[in-house]
MDTraj code that builds the backbone (N, CA, C; nanometers):
import mdtraj as md
import numpy as np

residues = "MET THR GLU TYR GLN ILE ALA THR GLY VAL LEU GLU ALA ILE VAL ARG GLY SER LEU GLN GLY ASP ASN ARG VAL ARG PHE HIS SER PRO LEU PRO LEU VAL LYS GLY ARG ALA VAL THR VAL GLU VAL GLN ASP ALA GLU CYS LYS VAL GLN VAL GLN VAL ASP ALA ARG TYR GLY GLU HIS LEU PRO SER LEU ALA ASP GLU ILE ARG GLN GLN VAL SER ALA ALA LEU GLY ARG MET THR GLY LEU ARG VAL THR SER VAL ASP VAL ILE TYR ALA GLY VAL PHE ALA GLU".split()
xyz = np.array([
    [0.7092, 17.0287, 2.7501],
    [0.7613, 16.9155, 2.6772],
    [0.9133, 16.9148, 2.6876],
    [0.9699, 16.8017, 2.7133],
    [1.1138, 16.7870, 2.7274],
    [1.1757, 16.7597, 2.5908],
    [1.2817, 16.8320, 2.5626],
    [1.3531, 16.8091, 2.4378],
    [1.4759, 16.7246, 2.4650],
    [1.5128, 16.6448, 2.3693],
    [1.6307, 16.5608, 2.3819],
    [1.6961, 16.5460, 2.2462],
    [1.8212, 16.5085, 2.2484],
    [1.8940, 16.4835, 2.1246],
    [1.9459, 16.3408, 2.1282],
    [1.9472, 16.2787, 2.0140],
    [1.9987, 16.1435, 2.0013],
    [2.1197, 16.1502, 1.9089],
    [2.2297, 16.0970, 1.9538],
    [2.3524, 16.0993, 1.8742],
    [2.3317, 16.0226, 1.7439],
    [2.3930, 16.0729, 1.6396],
    [2.3824, 16.0092, 1.5083],
    [2.4301, 15.8643, 1.5135],
    [2.5333, 15.8383, 1.5898],
    [2.5842, 15.7024, 1.6028],
    [2.4811, 15.6070, 1.6613],
    [2.3984, 15.6571, 1.7511],
    [2.2929, 15.5742, 1.8094],
    [2.1866, 15.5428, 1.7040],
    [2.1494, 15.6431, 1.6262],
    [2.0509, 15.6213, 1.5198],
    [2.1029, 15.5208, 1.4171],
    [2.2301, 15.5334, 1.3823],
    [2.2898, 15.4398, 1.2870],
    [2.2922, 15.2984, 1.3450],
    [2.3183, 15.2860, 1.4742],
    [2.3185, 15.1551, 1.5392],
    [2.1789, 15.0929, 1.5394],
    [2.0761, 15.1750, 1.5551],
    [1.9388, 15.1246, 1.5489],
    [1.9092, 15.0699, 1.4096],
    [1.9527, 15.1422, 1.3069],
    [1.9316, 15.0964, 1.1689],
    [2.0036, 14.9642, 1.1471],
    [2.1285, 14.9558, 1.1896],
    [2.2053, 14.8316, 1.1731],
    [2.1372, 14.7163, 1.2472],
    [2.0915, 14.7439, 1.3677],
    [2.0256, 14.6409, 1.4474],
    [1.8954, 14.5931, 1.3859],
    [1.8256, 14.6826, 1.3159],
    [1.6974, 14.6454, 1.2559],
    [1.7142, 14.5421, 1.1448],
    [1.8331, 14.5363, 1.0849],
    [1.8577, 14.4419, 0.9763],
    [1.9485, 14.3266, 1.0176],
    [1.9908, 14.3286, 1.1424],
    [2.0777, 14.2223, 1.1917],
    [2.0027, 14.0889, 1.1895],
    [2.0671, 13.9878, 1.1459],
    [2.0050, 13.8568, 1.1402],
    [1.9343, 13.8273, 1.0087],
    [1.9192, 13.9268, 0.9230],
    [1.8601, 13.9035, 0.7916],
    [1.9714, 13.8565, 0.6986],
    [1.9734, 13.7278, 0.6686],
    [2.0845, 13.6727, 0.5907],
    [2.0769, 13.7040, 0.4415],
    [1.9777, 13.7835, 0.4020],
    [1.9653, 13.8222, 0.2607],
    [2.0447, 13.9472, 0.2281],
    [2.0860, 14.0214, 0.3318],
    [2.1585, 14.1468, 0.3100],
    [2.2780, 14.1558, 0.4041],
    [2.3781, 14.2287, 0.3578],
    [2.4948, 14.2639, 0.4383],
    [2.5210, 14.4118, 0.4147],
    [2.5657, 14.4810, 0.5171],
    [2.6025, 14.6202, 0.4971],
    [2.7288, 14.6244, 0.4136],
    [2.7281, 14.7124, 0.3159],
    [2.8397, 14.7223, 0.2228],
    [2.9620, 14.7778, 0.2940],
    [3.0757, 14.7149, 0.2723],
    [3.2024, 14.7619, 0.3274],
    [3.2885, 14.8125, 0.2128],
    [3.3115, 14.9438, 0.2093],
    [3.3949, 14.9973, 0.1006],
    [3.5400, 14.9539, 0.1203],
    [3.6194, 14.9785, 0.0206],
    [3.7617, 14.9481, 0.0304],
    [3.8206, 15.0216, 0.1504],
    [3.9250, 14.9676, 0.2124],
    [3.9783, 15.0261, 0.3355],
    [4.0181, 15.1727, 0.3266],
    [4.0685, 15.2174, 0.2143],
    [4.1141, 15.3561, 0.2044],
    [4.0092, 15.4507, 0.1471],
    [3.8921, 15.3983, 0.1163],
    [3.7858, 15.4795, 0.0581],
    [3.6912, 15.5242, 0.1691],
    [3.6664, 15.6534, 0.1747],
    [3.5727, 15.7024, 0.2741],
    [3.4301, 15.6720, 0.2282],
    [3.3530, 15.6254, 0.3177],
    [3.2146, 15.5945, 0.2858],
    [3.1490, 15.5321, 0.4063],
    [3.0196, 15.5440, 0.4116],
    [2.9457, 15.4889, 0.5237],
    [2.8323, 15.4041, 0.4693],
    [2.8105, 15.2909, 0.5325],
    [2.7029, 15.2031, 0.4903],
    [2.5677, 15.2545, 0.5381],
    [2.5666, 15.3334, 0.6453],
    [2.4419, 15.3878, 0.6999],
    [2.4607, 15.5354, 0.7284],
    [2.3680, 15.6172, 0.6782],
    [2.3655, 15.7587, 0.7159],
    [2.2233, 15.7951, 0.7556],
    [2.2140, 15.8767, 0.8592],
    [2.0841, 15.9226, 0.9085],
    [2.0912, 16.0737, 0.9238],
    [1.9979, 16.1429, 0.8619],
    [1.9885, 16.2885, 0.8746],
    [1.8609, 16.3211, 0.9500],
    [1.8732, 16.4036, 1.0552],
    [1.7571, 16.4402, 1.1367],
    [1.7349, 16.5899, 1.1272],
    [1.6083, 16.6258, 1.1058],
    [1.5696, 16.7664, 1.1084],
    [1.4347, 16.7731, 1.1778],
    [1.4300, 16.8467, 1.2874],
    [1.3119, 16.8537, 1.3731],
    [1.2789, 16.7118, 1.4213],
    [1.1602, 16.6633, 1.3987],
    [1.1217, 16.5288, 1.4450],
    [1.1133, 16.4307, 1.3287],
    [1.1827, 16.4610, 1.2197],
    [1.1805, 16.3746, 1.1016],
    [1.3225, 16.3327, 1.0664],
    [1.3339, 16.2171, 1.0051],
    [1.4671, 16.1732, 0.9639],
    [1.4620, 16.1052, 0.8276],
    [1.5765, 16.1116, 0.7614],
    [1.5972, 16.0456, 0.6329],
    [1.7139, 15.9494, 0.6499],
    [1.6987, 15.8322, 0.5940],
    [1.7983, 15.7272, 0.6110],
    [1.8471, 15.6817, 0.4741],
    [1.9747, 15.6496, 0.4684],
    [2.0309, 15.5895, 0.3481],
    [2.1136, 15.4688, 0.3920],
    [2.0891, 15.3535, 0.3311],
    [2.1660, 15.2335, 0.3615],
    [2.2267, 15.1787, 0.2335],
    [2.3536, 15.1406, 0.2419],
    [2.4217, 15.0758, 0.1296],
    [2.4426, 14.9311, 0.1683],
    [2.3839, 14.8429, 0.0922],
    [2.3898, 14.7008, 0.1256],
    [2.4342, 14.6182, 0.0059],
    [2.4800, 14.4986, 0.0369],
    [2.5032, 14.3953, -0.0635],
    [2.3900, 14.2952, -0.0457],
    [2.3337, 14.2487, -0.1543],
    [2.2207, 14.1558, -0.1490],
    [2.2664, 14.0154, -0.1885],
    [2.1998, 13.9177, -0.1311],
    [2.2280, 13.7788, -0.1678],
    [2.1876, 13.7577, -0.3132],
    [2.2713, 13.6900, -0.3887],
    [2.2446, 13.6635, -0.5296],
    [2.1123, 13.5885, -0.5444],
    [2.0288, 13.6354, -0.6366],
    [1.9015, 13.5699, -0.6644],
    [1.7823, 13.6342, -0.5952],
    [1.8052, 13.7284, -0.5041],
    [1.6938, 13.7952, -0.4352],
    [1.6225, 13.8911, -0.5302],
    [1.4932, 13.9059, -0.5107],
    [1.4157, 14.0034, -0.5868],
    [1.4385, 14.1390, -0.5202],
    [1.5179, 14.2231, -0.5828],
    [1.5652, 14.3459, -0.5204],
    [1.4546, 14.4445, -0.4835],
    [1.3535, 14.4681, -0.5678],
    [1.2486, 14.5618, -0.5272],
    [1.1741, 14.5175, -0.4007],
    [1.1438, 14.3891, -0.3908],
    [1.0747, 14.3382, -0.2717],
    [1.1632, 14.3479, -0.1488],
    [1.2900, 14.3166, -0.1657],
    [1.3839, 14.3249, -0.0545],
    [1.3975, 14.4688, -0.0067],
    [1.4040, 14.5627, -0.0994],
    [1.4138, 14.7041, -0.0609],
    [1.2910, 14.7481, 0.0177],
    [1.1719, 14.7029, -0.0221],
    [1.0500, 14.7363, 0.0519],
    [1.0563, 14.6839, 0.1948],
    [1.1045, 14.5609, 0.2106],
    [1.1153, 14.5035, 0.3440],
    [1.2184, 14.5779, 0.4288],
    [1.3306, 14.6167, 0.3685],
    [1.4321, 14.6936, 0.4397],
    [1.3731, 14.8259, 0.4869],
    [1.3008, 14.8936, 0.3987],
    [1.2377, 15.0213, 0.4354],
    [1.1439, 15.0043, 0.5543],
    [1.0625, 14.9004, 0.5510],
    [0.9672, 14.8763, 0.6597],
    [1.0390, 14.8471, 0.7909],
    [1.1412, 14.7624, 0.7877],
    [1.2131, 14.7264, 0.9093],
    [1.2832, 14.8469, 0.9704],
    [1.3507, 14.9243, 0.8875],
    [1.4239, 15.0413, 0.9364],
    [1.3268, 15.1456, 0.9920],
    [1.2201, 15.1741, 0.9191],
    [1.1220, 15.2740, 0.9645],
    [1.0583, 15.2329, 1.0961],
    [1.0209, 15.1074, 1.1075],
    [0.9561, 15.0595, 1.2292],
    [1.0504, 15.0694, 1.3490],
    [1.1747, 15.0291, 1.3315],
    [1.2701, 15.0319, 1.4423],
    [1.2992, 15.1740, 1.4879],
    [1.3261, 15.2631, 1.3936],
    [1.3554, 15.4018, 1.4319],
    [1.2343, 15.4695, 1.4954],
    [1.1166, 15.4484, 1.4387],
    [0.9961, 15.5087, 1.4945],
    [0.9658, 15.4580, 1.6337],
    [0.9772, 15.3277, 1.6529],
    [0.9461, 15.2656, 1.7812],
    [1.0450, 15.3098, 1.8891],
    [1.1721, 15.3170, 1.8549],
    [1.2743, 15.3431, 1.9558],
    [1.3017, 15.4902, 1.9808],
    [1.2665, 15.5776, 1.8857],
    [1.3006, 15.7198, 1.9013],
    [1.1812, 15.8133, 1.8943],
    [1.0725, 15.7688, 1.8347],
    [0.9586, 15.8571, 1.8144],
    [0.9731, 15.9463, 1.6923],
    [1.0825, 15.9342, 1.6206],
    [1.1028, 16.0140, 1.4997],
    [1.0159, 15.9602, 1.3864],
    [0.9750, 16.0496, 1.2999],
    [0.9009, 16.0097, 1.1806],
    [1.0022, 15.9928, 1.0684],
    [1.0069, 15.8740, 1.0121],
    [1.1006, 15.8445, 0.9032],
    [1.0335, 15.8829, 0.7725],
    [1.0901, 15.9821, 0.7043],
    [1.0296, 16.0302, 0.5801],
    [1.0795, 15.9545, 0.4579],
    [1.2005, 15.8978, 0.4658],
    [1.2500, 15.8187, 0.3528],
    [1.3602, 15.7245, 0.3995],
    [1.3643, 15.6092, 0.3343],
    [1.4742, 15.5145, 0.3522],
    [1.5210, 15.4790, 0.2121],
    [1.6362, 15.5313, 0.1754],
    [1.6934, 15.5038, 0.0439],
    [1.7825, 15.3804, 0.0546],
    [1.7507, 15.2799, -0.0247],
    [1.8285, 15.1551, -0.0259],
    [1.9158, 15.1555, -0.1501],
    [2.0464, 15.1466, -0.1309],
    [2.1403, 15.1442, -0.2413],
    [2.2071, 15.0076, -0.2422],
    [2.1894, 14.9358, -0.3508],
    [2.2560, 14.8062, -0.3661],
    [2.3945, 14.8315, -0.4231],
    [2.4968, 14.7958, -0.3458],
    [2.6334, 14.8207, -0.3872],
    [2.7039, 14.6949, -0.4353],
    [2.6398, 14.5795, -0.4169],
    [2.7020, 14.4561, -0.4599],
    [2.6123, 14.3366, -0.4322],
    [2.6593, 14.2199, -0.4694],
    [2.5876, 14.0952, -0.4424],
    [2.6868, 13.9965, -0.3805],
    [2.6336, 13.8953, -0.3131],
    [2.7196, 13.7906, -0.2581],
    [2.6506, 13.6559, -0.2797],
    [2.7300, 13.5518, -0.2846],
    [2.6767, 13.4165, -0.3056],
    [2.6227, 13.3634, -0.1746],
    [2.5329, 13.2666, -0.1870],
    [2.4734, 13.2061, -0.0671],
    [2.5777, 13.1390, 0.0179],
])
top = md.Topology()
chain = top.add_chain()
for i, resn in enumerate(residues, 1):
    res = top.add_residue(resn, chain, resSeq=i)
    for name in ("N", "CA", "C"):
        top.add_atom(name, md.element.get_by_symbol(name[0]), res)
traj = md.Trajectory(xyz[None], top)
């Protein structure tokens, strides 16, 4: 069996791409001088844990939206990397108007 490594930046790009075009969410952008990341992916063996910080469109049902985000992220990472996604933590950091 061939082993390979995938750069964390690539995994983060897959997560970002999985939610691209969904106008109900935006990746949270912290203040310019504050360190923080909107997407983090931790990999151990063939499993990964994901955390996304997003802003949601005002009026969205947040629990349902979080479920959809989890499904989209898990499907994209699994399909493109073969990794098993054990958790996708969705953190709502803000809201925005339509």
